C-alpha positions, 0 to 999 in steps of 0.5 A: 456733530462732526467734531464728536464723531470724529474724536477717537475713543478713549484709551483703556487707561483713560476709561475708568474701571466699572464693576463689570470690567474687574476680574472676579478672581482678582477681586477675590484675591484682594478681598482675602488679602485684605480680610483673610478671615472669611466672614462666613467661617464660625468664630471658635470660642477660646478655651476656658481657663476653668475647663482646661484647669479641671481637665488637668486636675482630672489627668493628674488624679487619674495618673496618681490613682494608676500609679498607686494601683501599679505599685500594688500590682507590682507588690503582688506580682513580685509576691506570686513570682517569689513563690513560684520555682524558677520564677523566684530569680525574677523577683530577686533580679527585679530587687537587685535591679531596683537597688542598683538604679537607686545606687547609680542615681541616689533617688529612691523613686527610681527603684520603682521600676515598670510601675505603669506597666504593672498597672496594666498588667494588673488591670488585665487580671482584675478586669478579666476576673470581673468579666468572668463573673457572669460566666460563674453566675450562669455556670453556678445556675446550670450546675443547680439546675442539673442537680434539680432536674437532670436532663430536664428542659431547664438544665438544657436551657442553662447549659445553652445559656452558659455556652452563650455567656462563655462565647460572650465573655471570650469575645469581650475579654479578646476585644478589651485586650485588643483595645489596650487592656485598660480596666475601663475596657473591661468594666464597660463592654458596650464600646468594644463591639463598635470599636472591633467593627471599625478596626476590623473594616480598617484592617491589620488588627491582628499584626497590631495586636502581635507587634504590641504585645511583643513590644510589651513583653520585650519592655519588661526586660525579663531575661535581664532580671532572671540573669541578674537574680540567678548569678546573684543568688548562686554568688550569695550562696557561695558566701553563705554555704561555708558558715551555714555547713560549719554551724549545722556540723556543730551538732557532731563537732562542737567546735564548728558551730562557734566558728561558723557563727563568727564567720557569718558575723563577718560575711553579714555587713558586706553581703548586701552591698556586694550584691549592689555591686555586682547589680551596678557593674554587672561583673561576677567578681564585683561580688567578692570584692570586699575591699571595695565595700570597706573603702565605701563604708569609710566614706558614709559609715552612718548610712551603711549602718542605718541600711543594714540595720533596717535590712536585717531587722526587716528580715526577722518577721518572716523567721516567725512565719517559719514556726509552722508549715505554710500550705503550698497554696498559701505560699504567696503570703510569706512572699508577700511579707518578704516584698513589703518588708525587704524591698524598701530596705534593699532600696535603702542599701542602694542609697547608701551606696550611692551616698558613699560613692558621692564622698571623695574623702573618709569620714572622721574616725569617730564616725566610723568607729560608731558605725562599726559598733551599730553594724557589729551589734546588728550583725550579732543580733541577726546571727542569733536569730538564724542560729535559733531559727534551726530549732523553731523552724519547720525546716530544722537545719536547712533554715540556715541556708534560707537567709532571705535577708540576702537570697530567696524568700522561698527556697527549692528545698521546701518545694 
């Protein structure tokens, strides 16, 4: 017994560790190191391959539909701009810039500038028009009630209803535009109030909308398009005014009109490529550099001839529309044909310009001769159409200055 009591207690090293002696924090750390996944956390299901593929296909289809809608909106927008004075320069500048981009890259798809932004603008216009239908119906009912019972209770009730619908429509349009202006925000109005309430609670909505609108307008590059169209129009007019004036003067001096026709036939093959050269380089002197265009023609004579044939033939249908006077409210219809026919032709001239720039050596003399023959034939055909247009167009001799193959579709002389 004494030996047992006299024994010293075992050291900490000799004593075995028990569950009560282990530090709880250390135990948790060791457990986490051994098993980093918490046993209580729910296991995530891996994403379904079929669901991901369906979502990818849906996004692709949506983007394709948006692109097609953007092309339609772009064509309609350019047609409307081409029928408005001063704004016509934006249309011409856009077409020159599109041809210049194709001339730089050689890809026709690069000429479709701002298709996604055009889709956004077209969605806002279409959504606003659809959203105004309830207001139009309420206004029609209020007008009918005022005719049937002037000053009666039914008429007053419909006036109040029309005012309420007008306020709701304005609030809906404002919320849809502030939300992003997509077409689905106009077609499904029930989500706009909730979004607007959350956004107002967070604050900064006005600043965000103001900055977003400003960035969107700046991204359109309207001043650049306007400048390009204005300078291109003035330079093109400088080329065409002399032969057109000589043809008009042929009514008094018969010797003048043959000289004007020959001069016009000489200018026509160079003019569309001079416009592209100016749009690419941004220098006014490029509009009058015939030697550079002649040098490029030697490198790709058939491409130049094909592009010029398409451009000049595409301009003929608009001369047929000038036989009768087009009312001012329907002036965008000839402009629509102008954009549909001549915009692809201008992209094709940009492609020919790029193809000629890639080659470093002139083509064989036989190819150059055949290209010149095709260009001469189509130039003479175009000159004949222009000469006869003064007798068939409602504008008379002024139509000689309205050569929309190179200039504006609706000149200022007719507005």
